[in-house]
N, C-alpha and C positions, 0 to 999 in steps of 0.2 A: 729217649724216644725210640721205640722199636722201629725196625726197617719197614714193617707193614704199616704202622701208623704214619711214618714219614712219607711213604709212597702214597698213602691215601690223602694226606694233607697236600702233597704236591699236585695230585690229580685235581683236587678241589681248587687249588690256587689257579691251575692252568685253565680250568673250564668254568670258573666264575662263581663257585659256591662257598669260597672260603671266608673266614672272618677278616682276612687281610683286605678284601674288597667289599665287605659287608658293612663297614663303618661302625654303626652304633653297637654292634656285638662286641666290639673291642673295649667298650667302656666298662669299668668295674661295676659289677652288679647288673649288667644288661643295659638295655636302652633306657634313655631318660624319658621323662614325660613330656610329650609335645604340647605346646600351647593349644588352646581351643581355637577352632576356625573363626575367622573374622576379627580376632583380637589383633591389635597392632602393637608391635614391640619396638619399632624404630626402623631406621634405614642403615644399611651397610653398603659402603662403596668398596668394590674389589677392583684393584688395578693389576692387570696382567692376566691373560686368559690361557696360560699354560696348564700343566698338570696340577699345579697347586691352586692357582686362582680360579680356574673353571670348576674344579672340584669343590672348593669352598663356596662358590656362588650357588651351585646346585644344591649342596647339602644344607646351606643356610635356609633355603626355601623349603626343602623337603622336611628337615627336622623341626622347623618352626611352624610347620603346617600353614605356610604362607603368611605368617604373622610378621615376618621381617621383610621389608622391601629391599631388594638387591639391585644395585646398578653395577654392571661389569664393564669396565673400560679397557679395551684392547685395541692397540693401534692396527693390528693386522686383521683383515676380513676373514681369514681362514686360519685354522689351527694346523700347524705342520709338525709332525712328530719327529723328534730327534731319535728316540729309540726305534730301531729297525732301519734307520737311514743308511747304516753301513752296508746293508744288503743291496741297496740301490747302486752303490759304487761298484759292486762286483757283478751287477746285472742279474742279481737273484731276486729282485723285487721291483715292481713298477713304482716310480716316484709318486704317481697319483694315489697310491694306497696310503701314503703318509698324510694326505691332505683331507681335512675334515671340516664340517660346517659347525657354526655356533647356533644354527636355527633351532635345534631341539631344546637348547637351554631357554630360548625365548618362548617356544610353543608349549613345551611340556611343563615348565616351571615358572613362567611369568617373569623371567629375569629381563631387565632392561639392558640390552647390550649396546654399548656406544663404541663405535670405531673411530678413535681419535687419539692424538698424543695428549699426555697430561702436561699442561704448561705450568701449573703451580699447585702446591699443596700447602695449606695453612692449618697446622695442627691446633693452633690456639682457637681459631674460629671453627675448626672442624669442617673445612671446605676444600673441595678439589675443583680446579678449573681446567678446561680442555682447550686444545688448539682451535676448536670450533667456536669458542666463546661461551660454551655451556658451563654452568656452575652447579655443583652438587654438594649439599651439606650431608653430614653423616653423623651417626652416633658412634659407629666403629668403622675404622678403615683397615682393609686388608690389602697388603701389597705382596705380589709375587713376581719380582722383577727379573728373575733369572740371573745370568752372569753377563759381565762385560769383559772385554779383552784388554789386557795391558800391552798394547803393541809397542809402547815406549820401552818396555823391558828388553826388547830385541833391537839392537842398533840396525838401522837400514830398513826396518819394517814400516816404511812410511806408506802414505795413501797410494802412491804409484806402485810400490812393491806388492801391496795387498791385492791389486788387480790381477797379478800374475801368480803370486804365492798364496794359495788358498788354505784356509783352515777347515772349512765345511763342518765346524763344530756347533753351528746353529743350522738346522736343516732348512733348506730353501734353495735359492738360486745357486749358492756355492756347491750344494750337493750335485746339482745337474752339471755345473761347470767342471767339477773335479772328475765326475764320471766321464765327461767328454775328453778330458786330458788323458785318462787311462785308455780310452778307446783309441785315441790318436797316437798313443805311444808306440814306437816301433819295437818289435820283438828284440829283446836284448837290452832294453832300456832299464834304468834304475829309478825306483820310487823311494824317496826318502821321507820317512815319517818322524817328525820331531815332537816329543812328548814333554810337557813342562813338569816341573816339580809339583807334587801334590801339595794342597788339595786342588782339584779341578773337577769340572762336571763329568760324571760317569766314569768312575775308576777303571772298569774293564774295557771301556769304549775304544781306546787306541789299540789295544791288543786284539780285540775283535776286528777292528779295521784292518790291521796287518794280516790277520788270518783270511778275511774275505778277499783282500786284494791278492794275496798269495794264491788263493784258490783260483781266482780269475786268471792269473799269470800261468799257473800250472795247466789250466784247461785251454787257454787261448794264446798265451805268449810264453812258452816254456823256457825261453832263454832270458827272460826278464827277472829282476831281483827286487826284493823289498829290504831296505836298510832301516832298522828301527833305532833311533837315537833317543834314549830315555834319560831324562833328567833325574830320575829316581835310581836308587841303588839296586832295584830288582823289579820284576813284574809285580805290580802292587795289588792285583786282584786275580784270583783263580790261578795263582802262580804256577803250580805244578801242571795243571791242566793245559794251560797255554804252552808252557815249555815242552811238554810231551808231544802236543800236536805239531808244534813247529819242528821238533826233532824227527818225528815219525812221518809226517805228511808233507812237510815243506822244507826238508833238508836240502840245502843248496839254493833255496829260493829266499828264505828269510835269514837275515843276519841281525842279531840283537846285540846292542852295546849299552850297558847300564852306565850310570854316572856320566852321561854325555848331555850336558845342559847347553842348549843353543842360546848364545847371547848376541849374535850378529848374523846378518844375512846380506848377501849381495845378489839381488834379483837378476842383474844383468848376466852374471856368470853362473847363476843357479848354484851358489855356494853358501854353505852354512859354516859358522865358526863357533867352537865351544868356548866356555869360560877359561879354559887353559890353553886355548890357541889352536886346537886341532881343527882341521878343515875337511869337509866332505862336499862333493858335488853330486847332484842328481838331475836326471832328465825331468822329473817331477818332484817338486818340494811341497810337502804337505806339513805346514808348520802350525802346531796348535799353541797359541800364546798363553802365558800365565793369565789367570783370571781372578776376578773379584766380584762382589755383588753388583748387580746392574745399576746403572746411573740413577734410576728412580729411587733406589735405596739411599743413595747419597743426597739426592734432592729432598728426601723426606727426613733426613737427619738421623737415620737409624744405624748407620755404619759406625761401629764403636769397637771393633776388634781388628788390630793389625792394619787399620786403615783399609780393610778389604771386606770384612764380613759384618753381619748384624747379629748381636746376641739377643736371645729371646728367653722368656719364661716358658719352660717346656711343658707346663700345664695348659697354658692358654695360647702360646705362640705370640704373645704380646711383646713388643720391643722393650728392652730394658732401658732404652734411651729416650723414647717418645711414648707417652701414654696414649691409650686408645688406638694404637697402630699395631697391627699384627703382621708379622713377616714370615713368609713361607718359602720352602724349597731351597734351591741352590744358594740363595743369597745369605742364608743363615750360617753362623759359626756352628758347625755340626757338633752334636754330642759324640763321645768316643765311639769309633767304629761305625758311625752312621754315614752311609754314602750319600753323595749328591746325585740322586737318581730320580727318574720320573716317578717310579713307584713310591719313593719316600716323599716326594712333593705331594702326591695324591693323598698320602697319609697325613701330612701336615695340613692339607686343606680340610680334611675331615675333623682333625683335632681342633683346629681353629673354629670351624663351624659349630662343633659341639660346645666349645667353651663360650662362644658368643651367644648362642641360644640360652645357655644357662645364665650368663651375666645379665643379659637383657630381660630375662625372666625373674631376676632378683634372687637367683640361687648361686651358690659357689660352684665354680667350674671344677671338674674332676679330671685327673690325668688319664690319658688314653694309652693303651698298649698299642705300639706300632710295629708293623712287620714290613720287611723289604724282600723283594726277589729281583735279582738281576740276571737275565739270560744273555748269552752270547752265542751267535752262530759261527762255527769255525769253518764251515764250507756251505754248500748249497742246501744241505739237509740236516746235518748233525748240530746239536746244541749242547751247551753246558750251562750250569747255573750256580749262583751262590745266594743263600738267603739267611735272614736273621730276624730275631724278635727283640724289641727294645721296650723295657719297662721303666717307668719313672721311679727314681730313688729320691725320696723326700729329703734325706740328709745331704746328699751331694747335689740335689736340684738338677739332675741330669737324667737323660734317658740312657740306660745302660743295657748292654746285651744280656738277655736272660741266659744264665748258664745252661748249657746243654741244648740250646735252641739252634735251629738253622744248620748250616753246613754247606758243602759243595758237592758237585757231582763226582761220582767215582771215575767216569770216563765219558767222552762224548758219545751221543747216541742219536739215532733218528727220532726216537720217542721224545727226547728232550727238545729236538728241533720242532716237533709238533706242539709241545708244551709252550715253547717260546712264541710261536706264532699265535697260539690261542691266548696266551697272556696279553699280547699286544692288542688283539681284537677286544678282549675283555676290558682292559684298562681304558681304551679309547671310549668304549661304550659307557663305562662307569663314570668317566669324567665328563662326557659331552652329551649324553642322551637322557 
């Protein structure tokens, strides 16, 4: 791909005209034939209103021409975006900008949105029950449960410790609380960021967080330090870009230690211990625990890989463990080099929606080409990115990276920072409006 074409594609991605966010254009041979209006194809229940579930709900209605009834069950009354939440920690974005309504899904697409916990799933009867006593039958079930934390993998990380030692890896109250800890920190204090071994949600996220907080310290608390304790053997995403930024812009502020896997924490003394017995103390400890598919996936019986993740058919996103149940986003056992990202969850939602429309219309589902873009802000204005394109391989039954596709930024730039913020606005709109 020439640099000119690459730049053009990146501009389209950032400002909303790319095939990456256009959905049906990614299907082989162009868009599929939508059913006639007023025809009824059945009901799909979608559980989880994040990037995967909300996208699936919207595009099921859109691509079926309203022929599929969609019930979206989401326990939270508002959508809170994890992407861009690191900027809130550094004071470079208002928390309110992360928070979005589900109203447009109801008004624009006729989706029944139910705010409740799911109390039971019965795959045999194809029924879902909620904590409010409602019961919904389905022809197809879509679950997008996100991740759950394995606090038990870190000794001492009990409920009491969790009140003090925050992860802020699900945007919400902990984002606000961690920001306040940073504001209250005396100049000269140390912020310790502990990163689990991969896979985890958002591969570049911890390194973006380190950069954002280092920028905050450099600007407001120049004697403070960021100590990054990484359970992996190196920076696992945008490796050279982050390393260069830290060396050039945050020298003396960020200290990075690979192969430092936290296995114990003492909240009283603010001390973490590695698997080989090394200890570090911090004035603020930000410990991101190991992760697996959300509890809903376990309740649905779809976790069948390493007791952590759900394997799926990459043509339909249907679970390989439970029929008629489609699993999206971070909860899946990813294909090779496929990140657990908001952008990829959005793609999963579209792929599942397209497949279900075809299946309920009596036609075979076709694989969808998927693309991903992950932006990171390294200070208040400059951004970097990594992107990739994934095509289904029928022999390996996997989505594999297309040779020569994607890539990473050459260097941080203000232009990339503008792209990053435009990407966020665009994907929020694509998912929720």
